[in-house]
C-alpha positions as CSV (number, residue, x, y, z in Angstrom):
1,X,79.8,105.4,138.5
2,X,78.8,101.8,139.3
3,X,76.4,100.0,141.7
4,X,78.8,100.4,144.7
5,X,77.9,104.2,144.7
6,X,74.4,103.1,146.2
7,X,76.3,102.3,149.5
8,X,78.7,105.1,149.3
9,X,75.9,107.7,148.7
10,X,73.8,106.3,151.5
11,X,76.7,106.2,153.9
12,X,77.1,110.1,153.2
13,X,73.4,110.8,153.5
14,X,72.6,108.7,156.7
15,X,75.9,107.0,158.0
16,X,74.2,105.8,161.2
17,X,71.0,104.7,159.6
18,X,70.2,100.9,159.7
19,X,70.5,99.4,156.3
20,X,70.2,95.8,157.3
21,X,69.1,93.8,160.3
22,X,70.5,90.3,160.5
23,X,70.4,87.8,163.3
24,X,69.7,90.6,166.0
25,X,72.5,92.7,164.6
26,X,72.0,96.1,162.8
27,X,74.4,97.1,159.9
28,X,74.6,100.8,159.3
29,X,75.1,102.3,155.8
30,X,78.5,103.5,156.8
31,X,79.5,100.1,158.1
32,X,78.3,98.5,154.9
33,X,80.2,100.9,152.8
34,X,83.5,100.3,154.7
35,X,83.0,96.5,154.3
36,X,82.3,96.9,150.7
37,X,85.5,99.0,150.1
38,X,87.6,96.5,152.1
39,X,85.9,93.6,150.4
40,X,86.9,95.0,147.0
41,X,90.5,95.5,148.3
42,X,90.6,92.0,149.8
43,X,89.5,90.5,146.5
44,X,91.9,92.6,144.6
45,X,94.7,91.3,146.7
46,X,93.3,87.7,145.8
47,X,93.9,88.6,142.2
48,X,90.2,89.3,141.2
49,X,89.8,92.0,138.7
50,X,87.7,93.4,135.9
51,X,85.7,90.7,134.2
52,X,86.7,88.0,136.6
53,X,83.9,85.7,138.1
54,X,83.6,85.1,141.9
55,X,81.1,82.4,142.9
56,X,79.3,82.2,146.2
57,X,78.0,79.2,148.0
58,X,76.1,80.0,151.1
59,X,73.0,81.2,152.8
60,X,71.6,84.7,153.0
61,X,73.9,87.1,154.8
62,X,74.8,90.8,154.6
63,X,78.2,89.6,153.4
64,X,76.6,88.2,150.3
65,X,75.3,91.8,149.5
66,X,78.5,93.3,150.2
67,X,80.3,90.9,148.0
68,X,77.8,92.0,145.1
69,X,78.6,95.6,145.5
70,X,82.4,94.8,145.8
71,X,82.3,92.9,142.5
72,X,80.6,95.9,141.0
73,X,83.3,98.2,142.3
74,X,86.0,96.0,140.7
75,X,84.0,95.3,137.5
76,X,83.9,91.6,138.6
77,X,81.0,89.4,138.2
78,X,79.2,87.6,140.9
79,X,77.9,83.9,140.3
80,X,75.5,83.0,143.1
81,X,75.2,79.3,143.4
82,X,72.0,77.4,144.6
83,X,73.1,75.7,147.7
84,X,70.2,73.1,147.1
85,X,72.1,71.7,144.0
86,X,74.3,68.6,144.3
87,X,77.9,68.6,143.7
88,X,77.8,67.2,140.0
89,X,75.3,70.0,139.3
90,X,77.7,72.7,140.7
91,X,80.7,71.2,138.9
92,X,78.9,71.8,135.5
93,X,78.1,75.5,136.4
94,X,81.7,76.2,137.7
95,X,83.2,74.6,134.6
96,X,81.1,77.0,132.6
97,X,81.5,80.1,134.6
98,X,85.4,79.5,135.4
99,X,85.5,81.6,138.5
100,X,88.7,83.0,139.8
101,X,87.4,82.3,143.3
102,X,84.8,80.2,145.0
103,X,83.6,81.7,148.3
104,X,81.8,79.2,150.6
105,X,80.3,79.0,154.1
106,X,81.5,76.4,156.3
107,X,78.4,74.4,156.1
108,X,79.4,73.7,152.5
109,X,83.1,73.1,153.1
110,X,83.1,69.5,151.9
111,X,80.9,70.4,148.9
112,X,83.3,73.2,147.9
113,X,86.1,70.7,148.0
114,X,84.5,68.5,145.7
115,X,83.2,71.1,143.3
116,X,86.2,71.3,141.0
117,X,86.7,75.0,141.7
118,X,90.3,76.1,140.8
119,X,90.5,78.2,144.0
120,X,88.1,78.1,146.9
121,X,88.1,80.1,150.2
122,X,85.9,80.0,153.2
123,X,83.8,83.1,153.8
124,X,84.9,83.2,157.4
125,X,88.5,83.5,156.4
126,X,87.7,86.5,153.9
127,X,85.6,88.2,156.6
128,X,88.5,87.8,159.1
129,X,90.8,89.6,156.7
130,X,88.5,92.5,156.0
131,X,89.5,94.7,158.9
132,X,93.0,94.9,157.7
133,X,92.3,95.0,154.0
134,X,92.9,98.2,152.0
135,X,89.9,100.2,151.1
136,X,89.4,100.1,147.3
137,X,88.4,103.0,145.0
138,X,86.1,102.3,142.2
139,X,87.7,100.9,139.1
140,X,87.3,103.5,136.2
141,X,86.8,100.6,133.8
142,X,83.7,99.4,135.9
143,X,80.3,101.0,134.8
144,X,76.5,100.4,134.6
145,X,77.0,98.8,131.4
146,X,79.4,96.1,132.8
147,X,78.0,92.5,133.7
148,X,77.7,92.1,137.3
149,X,75.8,88.9,137.9
150,X,75.5,85.7,136.1
151,X,72.6,83.5,137.4
152,X,72.3,80.0,136.1
153,X,69.0,78.4,135.0
154,X,68.8,75.0,133.7
155,X,66.7,75.6,130.6
156,X,64.6,73.1,128.5
157,X,67.7,70.8,127.9
158,X,68.6,70.5,131.4
159,X,72.0,72.0,130.8
160,X,72.6,75.3,132.8
161,X,72.7,78.5,131.1
162,X,74.1,81.5,132.8
163,X,71.9,84.7,132.4
164,X,74.2,87.7,132.3
165,X,72.7,90.8,134.1
166,X,74.5,94.1,133.8
167,X,74.8,96.7,136.5
168,X,72.3,98.7,134.4
169,X,69.8,95.8,134.3
170,X,69.9,95.6,138.1
171,X,69.4,99.5,138.3
172,X,66.4,99.4,135.9
173,X,64.9,96.4,137.7
174,X,65.1,98.3,140.8
175,X,63.3,101.4,139.4
176,X,60.6,99.1,138.0
177,X,60.2,97.6,141.6
178,X,60.2,101.0,143.3
179,X,57.3,102.0,140.9
180,X,55.6,98.7,141.5
181,X,55.8,98.9,145.4
182,X,55.7,102.8,145.9
183,X,59.0,102.0,147.7
184,X,60.5,104.7,149.7
185,X,63.2,105.2,152.3
186,X,60.5,105.0,155.0
187,X,59.9,101.2,154.0
188,X,61.0,98.3,155.8
189,X,61.5,95.0,153.7
190,X,61.5,91.5,155.0
191,X,63.7,89.2,153.0
192,X,63.4,85.4,153.5
193,X,63.8,84.0,149.9
194,X,67.2,82.8,149.1
195,X,69.2,85.5,147.4
196,X,70.8,83.0,145.0
197,X,67.7,83.5,143.0
198,X,66.7,86.9,141.4
199,X,63.5,86.8,143.2
200,X,65.2,86.9,146.6
201,X,67.7,89.5,145.5
202,X,66.1,91.8,143.0
203,X,62.4,91.9,143.6
204,X,62.6,93.9,146.8
205,X,66.0,93.6,148.5
206,X,68.3,95.5,146.2
207,X,65.5,97.9,145.3
208,X,65.1,98.6,149.1
209,X,68.9,99.4,149.3
210,X,68.6,101.6,146.3
211,X,65.7,103.6,147.9
212,X,67.5,103.8,151.3
213,X,64.9,101.6,152.9
214,X,65.7,99.1,155.7
215,X,65.9,95.4,155.1
216,X,65.5,92.5,157.7
217,X,67.2,89.6,156.3
218,X,66.7,86.0,157.2
219,X,69.3,83.3,156.6
220,X,66.8,80.9,155.5
221,X,62.9,80.7,155.5
222,X,61.3,79.3,158.5
223,X,57.5,79.8,159.0
224,X,57.6,80.5,162.7
225,X,60.4,83.0,162.4
226,X,58.8,84.8,159.6
227,X,55.6,85.3,161.5
228,X,57.5,86.4,164.5
229,X,59.4,88.9,162.3
230,X,56.2,90.4,161.0
231,X,54.8,90.8,164.6
232,X,57.9,92.2,166.1
233,X,60.0,93.9,163.4
234,X,56.9,95.3,161.7
235,X,58.0,95.2,158.0
236,X,56.0,97.0,155.5
237,X,56.7,94.8,152.5
238,X,57.7,91.2,151.9
239,X,58.2,88.7,149.0
240,X,56.9,85.2,149.6
241,X,56.4,82.7,146.9
242,X,53.2,80.4,147.0
243,X,54.9,77.6,148.9
244,X,55.9,79.9,151.6
245,X,52.4,81.6,151.9
246,X,50.9,78.0,152.1
247,X,53.3,77.4,155.0
248,X,52.4,80.5,156.8
249,X,48.8,80.0,156.4
250,X,49.1,76.4,157.9
251,X,51.0,77.6,160.8
252,X,49.2,77.5,164.1
253,X,50.2,81.2,164.7
254,X,48.8,82.6,161.5
255,X,45.5,83.8,162.7
256,X,47.1,85.1,165.9
257,X,49.8,87.1,164.1
258,X,49.2,90.9,163.6
259,X,49.6,91.6,159.9
260,X,48.5,95.2,159.9
261,X,52.1,96.5,159.4
262,X,52.2,95.0,155.7
263,X,51.3,97.4,152.9
264,X,51.3,94.3,150.6
265,X,52.9,90.9,150.1
266,X,54.5,90.2,146.6
267,X,54.4,86.8,145.1
268,X,55.2,85.2,142.0
269,X,57.3,82.3,140.5
270,X,54.2,80.1,139.7
271,X,50.6,80.3,138.7
272,X,49.4,81.4,142.2
273,X,46.4,79.3,143.5
274,X,43.4,81.6,144.1
275,X,42.5,80.2,147.6
276,X,46.1,81.4,148.8
277,X,45.4,84.9,147.6
278,X,41.9,84.8,149.2
279,X,43.2,83.7,152.4
280,X,45.6,86.6,152.7
281,X,43.2,89.2,151.2
282,X,40.8,88.0,154.2
283,X,43.6,89.2,156.6
284,X,43.4,92.7,155.0
285,X,46.8,92.5,153.2
286,X,46.9,92.9,149.4
287,X,48.7,90.2,147.4
288,X,50.5,91.6,144.3
289,X,51.9,89.5,141.7
290,X,55.0,90.0,139.7
291,X,55.8,88.2,136.4
292,X,59.4,87.8,135.2
293,X,62.3,85.3,135.0
294,X,66.0,85.0,135.8
295,X,66.4,86.6,132.2
296,X,64.4,89.6,133.1
297,X,66.0,90.3,136.5
298,X,63.0,89.6,137.1
299,X,60.6,92.6,137.6
300,X,58.8,92.9,134.1
301,X,55.0,92.7,134.5
302,X,53.4,93.5,137.8
303,X,50.4,94.5,139.7
304,X,50.1,97.4,142.2
305,X,48.4,97.2,145.6
306,X,45.3,98.7,144.1
307,X,45.2,96.2,141.2
308,X,45.5,93.2,143.5
309,X,41.9,93.6,144.9
310,X,40.5,94.6,141.5
311,X,42.1,91.7,139.4
312,X,43.3,89.0,141.9
313,X,45.3,86.2,140.0
314,X,46.5,88.3,137.2
315,X,50.1,89.5,136.6
316,X,49.1,93.1,136.2
317,X,50.6,95.4,133.4
318,X,54.1,95.8,132.0
319,X,56.4,97.9,134.3
320,X,56.9,101.6,133.5
321,X,60.4,100.8,132.0
322,X,59.5,97.5,130.3
323,X,57.4,96.4,127.3
324,X,55.4,93.2,126.7
325,X,53.6,91.5,123.9
326,X,51.6,88.4,123.3
327,X,52.4,86.9,119.9
328,X,51.3,83.8,117.8
329,X,53.7,81.2,116.4
330,X,54.6,83.6,113.4
331,X,55.5,86.4,115.9
332,X,52.3,88.4,115.0
333,X,50.6,90.3,118.0
334,X,47.3,88.5,119.1
335,X,44.1,90.2,120.0
336,X,43.1,90.7,123.5
337,X,41.8,87.6,125.1
338,X,43.8,85.3,122.8
339,X,46.5,83.2,123.9
340,X,50.1,83.5,122.6
341,X,53.8,83.5,123.8
342,X,54.7,86.4,126.1
343,X,57.8,88.5,125.0
344,X,59.5,91.1,127.1
345,X,61.7,94.0,126.2
346,X,63.4,96.6,128.4
347,X,66.7,97.6,130.1
348,X,66.2,95.1,132.7
349,X,66.6,92.2,130.4
350,X,69.8,90.1,130.2
351,X,72.5,90.9,127.9
352,X,72.5,87.1,126.9
353,X,73.6,83.8,128.1
354,X,77.2,83.3,129.3
355,X,79.4,81.9,126.5
356,X,76.2,80.6,124.7
357,X,75.7,82.8,121.5
358,X,73.3,80.5,120.0
359,X,70.9,80.2,123.0
360,X,71.3,84.0,123.3
361,X,70.3,84.6,119.7
362,X,67.3,82.4,120.0
363,X,66.0,83.9,123.3
364,X,66.5,87.4,122.2
365,X,65.6,87.1,118.6
366,X,64.2,90.4,117.2
367,X,65.4,92.3,120.2
368,X,62.7,90.8,122.5
369,X,63.1,88.1,125.1
370,X,61.0,85.0,124.2
371,X,59.8,83.8,127.5
372,X,58.2,80.5,126.2
373,X,55.3,81.1,128.5
374,X,51.8,81.2,127.1
375,X,49.4,83.8,128.4
376,X,46.8,86.4,127.3
377,X,45.7,90.0,127.9
378,X,42.2,90.6,129.4
379,X,40.0,93.7,128.4
380,X,41.4,95.7,131.2
381,X,45.0,95.2,129.8
382,X,46.1,92.9,132.6
383,X,48.3,90.0,131.7
384,X,47.4,86.4,132.8
385,X,49.8,83.2,132.6
386,X,48.0,80.2,131.1
387,X,50.6,77.7,130.7
388,X,54.3,77.7,132.0
389,X,57.6,77.8,130.3
390,X,58.5,74.6,128.5
391,X,56.8,72.4,131.0
392,X,59.0,73.5,133.8
393,X,57.8,72.3,137.4
394,X,57.8,74.7,140.0
395,X,58.1,73.0,143.5
396,X,58.4,75.1,146.5
397,X,59.7,78.0,144.6
398,X,62.4,76.1,142.9
399,X,62.4,75.3,139.0
400,X,62.7,71.7,138.0
401,X,63.4,71.0,134.4
402,X,62.0,67.5,133.2
403,X,64.8,66.9,130.7
404,X,67.5,67.0,133.3
405,X,65.6,64.3,135.5
406,X,64.5,62.2,132.5
407,X,68.1,62.0,131.1
408,X,68.9,60.1,134.5
409,X,66.0,57.8,133.8
410,X,66.8,57.0,130.3
411,X,70.4,56.2,130.9
412,X,69.1,53.1,132.8
413,X,69.0,50.1,130.4
414,X,66.0,48.8,132.4
415,X,63.9,51.8,131.2
416,X,62.5,52.0,127.6
417,X,60.8,55.5,127.9
418,X,60.3,58.1,130.5
419,X,58.6,61.4,131.3
420,X,58.8,63.6,134.3
421,X,55.7,65.9,134.8
422,X,54.1,67.8,137.7
423,X,51.4,66.5,140.2
424,X,49.6,69.3,142.2
425,X,50.6,69.2,145.7
426,X,48.9,71.2,148.7
427,X,52.3,72.0,150.3
428,X,54.7,72.5,147.5
429,X,52.4,73.7,144.8
430,X,53.4,70.7,142.6
431,X,56.0,67.8,142.8
432,X,57.8,65.9,140.0
433,X,56.5,62.4,139.2
434,X,58.3,60.0,136.9
435,X,56.2,58.2,134.3
436,X,58.2,55.1,133.2
437,X,57.9,52.5,130.6
438,X,59.8,49.6,131.7
439,X,62.1,47.4,129.5
440,X,62.6,45.1,132.5
441,X,59.2,44.1,134.0
442,X,61.0,43.5,137.3
443,X,62.0,47.0,137.7
444,X,60.4,48.4,141.0
445,X,59.8,52.0,142.0
446,X,62.3,52.1,144.9
447,X,65.0,51.2,142.4
448,X,63.9,53.9,140.0
449,X,64.1,56.5,142.9
450,X,67.6,55.2,143.9
451,X,68.9,56.4,140.5
452,X,68.8,60.1,141.6
453,X,70.9,59.6,144.9
454,X,73.8,62.1,145.0
455,X,73.4,62.9,141.4
456,X,70.8,65.9,141.5
457,X,69.5,68.1,144.2
458,X,66.9,66.4,146.4
459,X,64.1,68.7,145.5
460,X,64.3,67.5,141.9
461,X,64.0,63.9,142.9
462,X,60.5,62.4,141.7
463,X,58.2,62.0,144.7
464,X,56.5,59.0,142.8
465,X,57.0,56.6,140.1
466,X,54.1,55.7,137.8
467,X,54.6,52.7,135.4
468,X,53.0,52.9,132.0
469,X,52.5,50.5,129.1
470,X,53.2,53.3,126.7
471,X,53.4,57.2,126.7
472,X,50.8,59.2,125.0
473,X,52.2,61.0,121.9
474,X,51.1,63.1,119.0
475,X,51.4,62.3,115.4
476,X,55.1,63.3,115.3
477,X,56.0,61.3,118.4
478,X,56.2,64.2,120.8
479,X,55.0,63.1,124.4
480,X,51.7,64.7,125.3
481,X,52.7,66.0,128.8
482,X,49.3,67.6,129.3
483,X,47.6,64.3,129.1
484,X,49.9,63.0,131.7
485,X,49.5,65.9,133.9
486,X,45.7,65.6,133.6
487,X,45.7,62.0,134.5
488,X,48.0,62.5,137.5
489,X,46.0,65.4,138.8
490,X,42.8,63.0,138.7
491,X,44.6,60.0,140.2
492,X,45.9,59.7,143.7
493,X,48.3,57.0,145.0
494,X,46.6,54.5,147.2
495,X,48.2,54.5,150.7
496,X,51.1,56.4,149.3
497,X,52.3,53.8,146.8
498,X,52.3,53.9,143.0
499,X,49.2,54.8,141.2
500,X,47.7,52.3,138.8
501,X,49.6,51.6,135.6
502,X,48.7,54.1,132.8
503,X,47.4,52.5,129.5
504,X,47.0,54.7,126.3
C-alpha cells in the first residue's frame, strides 16, 4: 500500500464526487484516479522508476497533485521547485537532486532550458500523452516507508538542503492536521498558497484529500480572487500566511465579503502580528496557528479553533502524534516560562537531508529534530515562539537566509563587511535590508542593489542599503544582528532613501 491508494479508495467510495475544483472545472475522484494511474504509466515509459527523482517547476494545478500520487505509486520522489527562485539557484538544487526528469509549465520554458536539468519535458506535452498512456499498477517495492518528497530549504549556510519526507511522514502529518482542524469529508478547503511549500501542500490540501474533503485550488494567490472564492464557493477552511491576511484586510472588498462559511483560518510561517489576528477575530472567524517547518512536514504544534480565542498568538500544543520539548544549551528541559530551543519528535519528521549525512546527524541528534527556534511554554501548556530560526527573514511567507545574500555582497571587493537583517514591513511582514561597511567610499546604494540582478530570486533582494562605519559585534567577533534589527526598526528611511549611517 502507498499514498496512491488514497485516490484509488476514494474513487471506489464516491467516483463522481468532486475532489478538486480548479479554474471553473470540477475534477472527480474517479478522474483523478485515472489520471494518476496513467501519469504513473507515462512516467514509467519515460524511464522513471523506484527511487528516481522527478522535479516540478510550475504553479498550483491538479496535475501537480496527480504527479505526487503517481510518484508514490512508482516509488519515485517528487522534487517541487520554488518558481520564484532564479536560474542559478535552481541549478544548485537540480545538481544535488539529480532528477531523472524535470517537468515544467510553459511559463518557465526558458528557465527550464537554462536549468542544467539532464532531461526536461513540458507539462502540456505530458498531459497530452496521458489519455493514451497505460494505467500503471502500484509498484510492490513502494510503501509508506519510501521517500516521496524532497523539499529544499536553504538553511543557515545559504546552501540548499533537501528535507526528505517519506510517504509515512505525509500520512501522519495528514492525521495531525485532521485532528487540528476536525477535518471531515464534509469540509471544503481553499488552497491559495503555493504547493511547492509544505505549507500549501501539507497543512490542509493533502489532509483534505485523505479525508475525502473537497479542495478549491487557485493557481496563484490574488486577494480579490480569494475573497470572491470565499463569497461564492463557501469554503469551510483556508490556510493564509500573515502577508496574505494583511492583503485581504487591506482590500476594499474585505468588509463586504461574507466570511460566515469559514470555521477557521489557519496561519503560520512567522510570528503572527496580533493586530492581524484581532482584525479577523472581529469578523467572527477564529485564527488558528500551526508551528512547524519543512523538516516536520510541517504540522507539529497547533491550536484548535477553541484555543484560538483563549490564547491568541500562541502556537498551541503538540499534535496528538507529535512530541515537543524546550531545552537549554546543554539539552536539558527548561521550566515553563523559561526560554530555550524547541525540539520536535514524531512520525511526521523528515528522514534526513538528501545526501547530507552530517547535516542530518546534527539536525536529528538524539532522535529529536532541533528547530533552532527559541520559544517557551506558558502555564496552560501552550507554546510560544520568541525568536526565529537562525535569523531567517520571512518576507511574504518566503524564507530568506541572510548568509546567501551576504555571500553576494562580500564577493564584491568594494565591500569590507556586510550583514542582512529584517526590517518590519506593514505589507510583507518584514523585508531584507543590507547593512554594508564600505571599502570604497564612493560605492553607492544602487550599485550594491545591482549586485543581485539575475543571481537570486527577486524576493531575496535587499529593499534598502544602509552604510555603516562598523558592524556591532560581541567579544568573539559575532555580528550582533539583534542590535541591527533594533536600530532598523527604530529608524525609517527619509523619502525612501538610505537611512543615516550607523556608527557603533
